[in-house]
VEXKOL-548198 format. One record per residue (C-alpha): x, y, z; residue in three letters. Coordinates in nm, 3 decimals, padded with zeros to 5 digits. Layout:
N
NODE/X/Y/Z/ALA
...
***
This chain:
350
NODE/-03.027/10.432/14.906/MET
NODE/-03.239/10.241/15.201/SER
NODE/-03.361/10.517/15.449/LEU
NODE/-03.303/10.425/15.849/THR
NODE/-03.593/10.498/16.110/ALA
NODE/-03.687/10.852/16.140/GLY
NODE/-03.428/10.984/15.893/SER
NODE/-03.508/11.201/15.622/ARG
NODE/-03.471/11.181/15.223/PRO
NODE/-03.185/11.413/15.243/ASP
NODE/-03.023/11.191/15.495/GLY
NODE/-03.090/11.438/15.832/THR
NODE/-03.244/11.313/16.115/ARG
NODE/-03.503/11.493/16.325/PRO
NODE/-03.386/11.727/16.594/ALA
NODE/-03.599/11.552/16.846/ALA
NODE/-03.506/11.261/16.737/VAL
NODE/-03.114/11.366/16.830/VAL
NODE/-03.248/11.519/17.124/GLU
NODE/-03.415/11.271/17.305/GLU
NODE/-03.153/11.051/17.378/PRO
NODE/-02.925/11.322/17.490/ARG
NODE/-03.231/11.417/17.743/ALA
NODE/-03.224/11.030/17.819/ALA
NODE/-02.859/11.012/17.907/VAL
NODE/-02.897/11.353/18.112/ALA
NODE/-03.176/11.216/18.327/GLY
NODE/-03.013/10.890/18.364/ALA
NODE/-02.682/11.048/18.489/THR
NODE/-02.867/11.285/18.690/ALA
NODE/-03.060/10.984/18.830/LYS
NODE/-02.754/10.812/18.909/GLU
NODE/-02.562/11.091/19.054/SER
NODE/-02.818/11.145/19.309/VAL
NODE/-02.814/10.810/19.533/PRO
NODE/-02.434/10.865/19.513/ARG
NODE/-02.424/11.194/19.695/ARG
NODE/-02.674/11.052/19.932/THR
NODE/-02.454/10.763/19.989/ALA
NODE/-02.154/10.976/20.031/LYS
NODE/-02.301/11.199/20.265/ALA
NODE/-02.471/10.924/20.479/GLY
NODE/-02.344/10.788/20.792/LYS
NODE/-02.132/10.452/20.743/VAL
NODE/-02.305/10.213/20.978/PRO
NODE/-02.097/10.089/21.254/PHE
NODE/-02.088/09.711/21.142/ARG
NODE/-01.920/09.803/20.813/VAL
NODE/-01.670/10.036/20.988/ARG
NODE/-01.595/09.764/21.228/TRP
NODE/-01.550/09.491/20.941/ARG
NODE/-01.352/09.763/20.775/ARG
NODE/-01.135/09.838/21.023/ASP
NODE/-01.104/09.589/21.268/ARG
NODE/-00.765/09.494/21.161/ALA
NODE/-00.620/09.808/21.247/LEU
NODE/-00.864/09.811/21.587/ILE
NODE/-00.677/09.503/21.738/LEU
NODE/-00.352/09.593/21.639/MET
NODE/-00.395/09.911/21.830/THR
NODE/-00.612/09.758/22.141/SER
NODE/-00.278/09.680/22.334/PRO
NODE/-00.166/10.042/22.280/VAL
NODE/-00.472/10.160/22.402/ILE
NODE/-00.517/09.969/22.703/ALA
NODE/-00.160/10.012/22.818/LEU
NODE/-00.254/10.375/22.781/LEU
NODE/-00.554/10.358/22.976/LEU
NODE/-00.375/10.123/23.246/LEU
NODE/-00.072/10.383/23.309/PHE
NODE/-00.171/10.712/23.201/ASN
NODE/-00.566/10.750/23.303/TYR
NODE/-00.606/10.508/23.575/VAL
NODE/-00.345/10.652/23.805/PRO
NODE/-00.518/10.988/23.755/LEU
NODE/-00.778/10.829/23.996/LEU
NODE/-00.516/10.869/24.280/GLY
NODE/-00.548/11.252/24.290/ASN
NODE/-00.785/11.255/24.488/VAL
NODE/-00.526/11.193/24.794/VAL
NODE/-00.417/11.558/24.690/ALA
NODE/-00.737/11.650/24.935/PHE
NODE/-00.671/11.383/25.240/GLN
NODE/-00.428/11.363/25.460/ASP
NODE/-00.306/11.052/25.309/TYR
NODE/-00.138/10.770/25.529/ASP
NODE/-00.080/10.431/25.348/PRO
NODE/-00.028/10.243/25.652/TYR
NODE/-00.394/10.339/25.789/VAL
NODE/-00.509/10.016/25.616/SER
NODE/-00.368/09.687/25.505/SER
NODE/-00.278/09.821/25.161/ASN
NODE/-00.228/10.166/24.984/GLY
NODE/-00.528/10.115/24.797/ILE
NODE/-00.781/10.102/25.062/THR
NODE/-00.578/10.340/25.281/ALA
NODE/-00.777/10.629/25.035/VAL
NODE/-01.124/10.544/25.184/PHE
NODE/-00.961/10.555/25.565/HIS
NODE/-00.759/10.885/25.486/SER
NODE/-00.925/11.192/25.677/PRO
NODE/-01.027/11.466/25.407/TRP
NODE/-00.875/11.801/25.442/VAL
NODE/-00.996/11.990/25.135/GLY
NODE/-00.715/12.261/25.002/VAL
NODE/-00.527/12.253/25.281/GLU
NODE/-00.223/12.068/25.071/GLN
NODE/-00.267/12.385/24.833/PHE
NODE/-00.262/12.624/25.113/SER
NODE/00.052/12.471/25.220/ARG
NODE/00.204/12.464/24.841/MET
NODE/00.159/12.817/24.804/PHE
NODE/00.306/12.895/25.125/ASP
NODE/00.586/12.705/25.091/ASP
NODE/00.933/12.893/24.967/PRO
NODE/01.100/12.597/24.823/LEU
NODE/00.788/12.542/24.605/PHE
NODE/00.830/12.900/24.484/TRP
NODE/01.217/12.880/24.444/SER
NODE/01.178/12.499/24.253/ALA
NODE/00.883/12.716/23.996/THR
NODE/01.152/12.966/23.957/LYS
NODE/01.418/12.704/23.877/ASN
NODE/01.190/12.539/23.623/THR
NODE/01.112/12.864/23.440/ILE
NODE/01.415/13.009/23.406/VAL
NODE/01.526/12.638/23.245/LEU
NODE/01.234/12.649/23.051/PHE
NODE/01.308/12.972/22.877/VAL
NODE/01.679/12.898/22.811/LEU
NODE/01.568/12.568/22.663/GLN
NODE/01.277/12.751/22.451/LEU
NODE/01.541/12.979/22.328/VAL
NODE/01.893/12.806/22.305/LEU
NODE/01.698/12.458/22.234/PHE
NODE/01.425/12.505/22.028/PHE
NODE/01.582/12.670/21.707/PRO
NODE/01.856/12.429/21.700/VAL
NODE/01.647/12.123/21.550/PRO
NODE/01.569/12.374/21.312/ILE
NODE/01.887/12.466/21.201/ALA
NODE/02.028/12.156/21.160/LEU
NODE/01.741/12.039/20.942/ALA
NODE/01.790/12.322/20.707/LEU
NODE/02.144/12.220/20.687/VAL
NODE/02.106/11.873/20.633/ILE
NODE/01.823/11.933/20.362/ASN
NODE/02.103/12.161/20.179/SER
NODE/02.314/11.825/20.158/VAL
NODE/02.289/11.713/19.786/ILE
NODE/02.471/11.359/19.821/ARG
NODE/02.245/11.096/19.980/PRO
NODE/02.537/10.895/20.168/ARG
NODE/02.657/11.224/20.318/VAL
NODE/02.332/11.323/20.454/ARG
NODE/02.247/10.978/20.573/ALA
NODE/02.586/10.958/20.774/VAL
NODE/02.521/11.318/20.905/ALA
NODE/02.164/11.211/21.020/GLN
NODE/02.268/10.888/21.228/ALA
NODE/02.550/11.096/21.373/ILE
NODE/02.301/11.331/21.508/MET
NODE/02.049/11.085/21.582/TYR
NODE/02.285/10.849/21.809/LEU
NODE/02.293/11.116/22.115/PRO
NODE/01.938/11.047/22.180/HIS
NODE/01.925/10.680/22.270/PHE
NODE/02.222/10.755/22.534/PHE
NODE/02.074/10.747/22.899/SER
NODE/02.138/11.056/23.120/TRP
NODE/02.352/10.883/23.322/VAL
NODE/02.592/10.846/23.027/LEU
NODE/02.540/11.215/22.903/VAL
NODE/02.636/11.368/23.261/VAL
NODE/02.936/11.135/23.247/THR
NODE/03.050/11.243/22.903/VAL
NODE/03.033/11.616/23.020/PHE
NODE/03.195/11.523/23.333/GLN
NODE/03.465/11.330/23.195/GLN
NODE/03.487/11.680/22.959/ILE
NODE/03.416/11.973/23.127/LEU
NODE/03.443/11.869/23.487/GLY
NODE/03.721/11.925/23.753/GLY
NODE/03.946/11.622/23.638/ALA
NODE/03.834/11.668/23.291/GLY
NODE/04.010/11.661/22.980/ILE
NODE/04.017/12.020/22.947/ILE
NODE/04.116/12.092/23.281/ALA
NODE/04.355/11.873/23.277/GLN
NODE/04.519/11.998/22.960/THR
NODE/04.530/12.358/23.094/LEU
NODE/04.696/12.230/23.399/GLU
NODE/04.948/12.075/23.239/GLU
NODE/05.058/12.349/23.062/HIS
NODE/05.070/12.613/23.337/GLY
NODE/04.714/12.705/23.301/TRP
NODE/04.447/12.722/23.636/SER
NODE/04.189/12.460/23.590/GLY
NODE/03.822/12.463/23.612/PHE
NODE/03.515/12.258/23.719/ASP
NODE/03.201/12.366/23.530/LEU
NODE/03.007/12.054/23.659/MET
NODE/02.996/12.201/24.024/THR
NODE/02.947/12.564/23.921/ASP
NODE/02.602/12.653/24.041/ALA
NODE/02.578/12.995/23.870/ASP
NODE/02.662/12.787/23.511/LEU
NODE/02.425/12.513/23.575/PHE
NODE/02.122/12.604/23.390/LYS
NODE/02.312/12.668/23.089/TYR
NODE/02.495/12.329/23.124/LEU
NODE/02.204/12.153/23.168/VAL
NODE/02.063/12.326/22.839/THR
NODE/02.352/12.212/22.637/ALA
NODE/02.329/11.846/22.761/GLN
NODE/01.973/11.864/22.626/ALA
NODE/02.103/12.019/22.290/VAL
NODE/02.385/11.747/22.263/TRP
NODE/02.165/11.475/22.359/LYS
NODE/01.805/11.561/22.163/ASP
NODE/01.868/11.808/21.915/ALA
NODE/01.938/11.556/21.637/GLY
NODE/01.643/11.390/21.719/TRP
NODE/01.408/11.661/21.673/GLY
NODE/01.527/11.731/21.302/ILE
NODE/01.293/11.414/21.221/ILE
NODE/00.989/11.598/21.195/VAL
NODE/01.097/11.879/21.023/PHE
NODE/01.275/11.685/20.754/LEU
NODE/00.971/11.513/20.708/ALA
NODE/00.797/11.865/20.674/ALA
NODE/01.064/11.928/20.435/LEU
NODE/01.064/11.617/20.207/SER
NODE/00.664/11.734/20.103/ALA
NODE/00.782/12.061/19.982/VAL
NODE/00.770/12.051/19.568/SER
NODE/01.118/12.124/19.396/THR
NODE/00.894/12.287/19.161/ASP
NODE/00.866/12.549/19.417/LEU
NODE/01.279/12.605/19.443/TYR
NODE/01.283/12.624/19.018/GLU
NODE/01.036/12.878/19.014/ALA
NODE/01.198/13.084/19.265/ALA
NODE/01.515/13.030/19.096/ALA
NODE/01.412/13.137/18.785/MET
NODE/01.287/13.459/18.947/ASP
NODE/01.622/13.526/19.048/GLY
NODE/01.604/13.397/19.414/ALA
NODE/01.906/13.320/19.593/GLY
NODE/01.993/13.042/19.833/ARG
NODE/01.851/13.250/20.142/TRP
NODE/01.523/13.438/19.967/ARG
NODE/01.430/13.078/19.846/ARG
NODE/01.479/12.952/20.230/MET
NODE/01.303/13.268/20.354/TRP
NODE/01.010/13.257/20.095/HIS
NODE/00.983/12.873/19.997/VAL
NODE/01.131/12.657/20.327/THR
NODE/01.050/12.854/20.627/LEU
NODE/00.692/12.923/20.520/PRO
NODE/00.664/12.500/20.462/ALA
NODE/00.776/12.454/20.812/LEU
NODE/00.533/12.708/20.982/ARG
NODE/00.285/12.481/21.067/PRO
NODE/00.517/12.219/21.238/VAL
NODE/00.714/12.516/21.405/ILE
NODE/00.383/12.613/21.527/ALA
NODE/00.224/12.265/21.636/LEU
NODE/00.604/12.209/21.826/LEU
NODE/00.613/12.517/22.007/LEU
NODE/00.221/12.444/22.123/VAL
NODE/00.355/12.130/22.277/LEU
NODE/00.664/12.277/22.437/ARG
NODE/00.475/12.563/22.573/VAL
NODE/00.219/12.284/22.733/GLY
NODE/00.524/12.104/22.891/ASP
NODE/00.692/12.426/22.996/ALA
NODE/00.664/12.292/23.375/LEU
NODE/00.818/11.957/23.311/SER
NODE/01.192/12.052/23.207/VAL
NODE/01.334/11.717/23.329/GLY
NODE/01.404/11.492/23.611/PHE
NODE/01.646/11.224/23.587/GLU
NODE/01.907/11.484/23.451/GLN
NODE/01.851/11.738/23.753/PHE
NODE/01.866/11.434/24.010/LEU
NODE/02.185/11.296/23.897/LEU
NODE/02.352/11.665/23.922/GLN
NODE/02.166/11.749/24.249/ARG
NODE/02.454/11.660/24.477/ASP
NODE/02.720/11.845/24.266/ALA
NODE/02.581/12.170/24.267/VAL
NODE/02.345/12.181/24.556/GLY
NODE/01.931/12.207/24.575/ALA
NODE/01.929/12.561/24.519/GLY
NODE/02.024/12.555/24.159/ALA
NODE/01.901/12.210/24.036/SER
NODE/01.560/12.164/24.197/GLU
NODE/01.286/12.206/23.930/VAL
NODE/00.912/12.108/24.015/LEU
NODE/00.945/11.728/23.921/ASP
NODE/01.244/11.676/24.159/THR
NODE/01.074/11.855/24.392/TYR
NODE/00.733/11.639/24.371/VAL
NODE/00.981/11.363/24.409/TRP
NODE/01.149/11.484/24.701/ASN
NODE/00.831/11.556/24.902/MET
NODE/00.684/11.241/24.786/GLY
NODE/00.932/10.981/24.796/ILE
NODE/01.169/11.092/25.031/GLN
NODE/00.965/11.251/25.291/ASN
NODE/00.655/11.032/25.262/GLY
NODE/00.432/11.381/25.216/ASP
NODE/00.245/11.184/24.954/PHE
NODE/-00.089/11.409/24.957/SER
NODE/00.127/11.724/24.942/TYR
NODE/00.331/11.567/24.651/ALA
NODE/-00.007/11.461/24.474/ALA
NODE/-00.150/11.842/24.511/ALA
NODE/00.198/12.026/24.370/VAL
NODE/00.176/11.736/24.042/GLY
NODE/-00.197/11.850/24.037/LEU
NODE/-00.154/12.193/23.977/ALA
NODE/00.136/12.133/23.765/LYS
NODE/-00.079/11.939/23.547/GLY
NODE/-00.361/12.199/23.549/LEU
NODE/-00.151/12.447/23.417/ILE
NODE/00.000/12.263/23.186/GLY
NODE/-00.317/12.194/23.030/VAL
NODE/-00.410/12.597/23.053/CYS
NODE/-00.069/12.663/22.870/LEU
NODE/-00.134/12.439/22.610/VAL
NODE/-00.481/12.583/22.546/LEU
NODE/-00.352/12.921/22.580/GLY
NODE/-00.061/12.861/22.301/ALA
NODE/-00.313/12.684/22.101/ASN
NODE/-00.533/12.983/22.080/LYS
NODE/-00.215/13.205/21.993/PHE
NODE/-00.166/12.956/21.716/ALA
NODE/-00.502/13.024/21.577/HIS
NODE/-00.492/13.380/21.594/LEU
NODE/-00.150/13.343/21.381/LEU
NODE/-00.361/13.178/21.132/GLY
NODE/-00.196/12.827/21.209/GLU
NODE/-00.376/12.516/21.335/GLN
NODE/-00.187/12.424/21.623/GLY
NODE/-00.320/12.117/21.806/VAL
NODE/-00.663/12.101/21.715/TYR
NODE/-00.844/12.328/21.448/LYS
NODE/-01.096/12.603/21.562/LYS
***
């Protein structure tokens, strides 16, 4: 019988011979793992990141350029809120900014003393609360209903029908409601043909806030379910099966599985909606202004348009718009802080 190097006559190997390769392998593994941790923790050079992501950067550069041009560059025009701006003091409106006199916060003082401003603010807040209570839960409920539909074809048809009104213009939406709920609409004419007195909801100033909320629900509730359906698609079916095995019925599964999965999305959209509280719409109210009067339809967006475009008071309109934007930023920060207190991420992390 031949003996290999480092072996004993009984065939066993010394412990040192066995342990040395193990130690060598462990040492080599440790040496290899150190550079990996260092490379992972280190910052990737800009040249490497540019080479890796330049295709994506080039694809998004036109969008970034448009965003800067139409969303951030116009912010410089807010300087006229502190001036008595006159576009005719110079040859063009841009150079007129440098020739208009400075008035400080005089425009903001006018804003606080203007009763029309407070009337528009009141209408805006009332409409925001109504839309938050009556409109915001509707996409959530529709998403839960569609998610419970088993047949894919039925679900696809229902989604297509709900998405369609989002692509209608407000002119078409108001026209549809006029033909149904107006004085010459289908319902009023049918009632008059059968001896009942007709009605005209489109010109009722007291019901106008409920009317525009119903229009917003009909137009955009179906489109709002997309985000919630995307969140529901990420919920594992194992959770529903485990809950069913524990004896949970349909309502218990929805309460303990589905709604907790939607909580982060609901918190995020709620924060964004609160931040947009002072922007309840423009075209929708402008189209129906003559039917119900300015007292019921005037909101901050239409108020800025009337003062700036119709009356030519650009500085005052800019002051109102600037105050509206600053309040919106404060509302976003406050709502996001409240979301953090509830344990949700909100728009950004802590």
